[in-house]
C-alpha positions in Angstrom: 17.7 11.1 4.6 17.0 7.6 3.3 13.7 5.8 4.0 15.5 3.2 6.0 17.1 5.8 8.2 13.8 7.5 8.7 12.1 4.3 9.8 15.0 3.4 12.1 14.8 6.8 13.8 11.0 6.9 14.0 9.5 3.8 15.4 6.1 5.5 15.6 6.2 6.0 11.8 6.6 2.2 11.4 3.6 1.4 13.5 1.5 4.1 11.8 2.3 2.7 8.3 1.7 -0.9 9.5 -1.6 0.2 11.1 -2.7 1.9 7.9 -1.9 -1.2 5.9 -3.9 -3.4 8.2 -6.8 -0.9 8.3 -6.8 -0.6 4.5 -6.7 -4.4 4.1 -9.7 -4.9 6.4 -11.6 -2.1 4.6 -10.8 -3.9 1.3 -12.4 -7.1 2.6 -15.4 -5.2 3.9 -15.9 -3.5 0.5 -15.6 -6.9 -1.3 -18.2 -8.4 1.0 -20.7 -5.6 0.4 -20.6 -5.5 -3.4 -23.9 -6.6 -4.8 -23.3 -7.8 -8.4 -27.0 -8.3 -9.0 -27.5 -4.5 -9.1 -24.9 -4.1 -11.9 -24.8 -0.6 -13.3 -28.6 -0.1 -13.6 -28.7 2.5 -10.9 -26.0 5.0 -9.8 -27.7 6.0 -6.5 -26.4 4.2 -3.4 -24.2 1.2 -3.4 -23.8 -0.5 -6.7 -21.3 -3.0 -8.3 -19.4 -0.3 -10.3 -18.8 1.8 -7.2 -17.6 -1.3 -5.2 -15.2 -2.3 -8.0 -13.8 1.2 -8.2 -13.3 1.2 -4.4 -11.6 -2.2 -4.5 -9.3 -1.0 -7.3 -8.3 2.2 -5.4 -7.7 0.2 -2.1 -5.6 -2.3 -4.0 -3.5 0.4 -5.6 -2.9 2.0 -2.1 -2.0 -1.3 -0.6 0.4 -2.0 -3.5 2.1 1.3 -2.9 2.6 0.4 0.8 4.1 -2.9 -0.2 6.5 -1.2 -2.6 7.4 1.3 0.1 8.2 -1.5 2.5 10.2 -3.4 -0.1 12.3 -0.3 -0.8 13.0 0.2 2.9 14.2 -3.3 3.4 16.3 -3.5 0.2 20.0 -3.4 0.7 21.1 -3.5 -3.0 22.0 -1.6 -5.0 24.2 0.0 -2.4 26.3 3.1 -3.3 29.8 2.4 -4.5 32.6 3.0 -2.1 34.8 6.0 -2.8 37.5 5.9 -4.0 36.9 2.8 -6.0 39.1 -0.1 -5.1 41.2 -1.7 -7.8 40.5 -5.4 -8.3 
């Protein structure tokens, strides 16, 4: 079963993936707003800049994976060749 077929047959899956994307995007903005660059890497207890940067990096990778998944679902080319091949 192709991804496009799965999404067409399961509308709930589409809304769950869209909801996850929006939730991760809002979480990314929240993490960005709480990073305190003044602490630097002097302390590793509690929130620090290094932990915030790592969190932003992970959230960005997950959001990028969701964007790639969406682009694969909506892509129509390359389509499989028809069989038997037509002579042109």
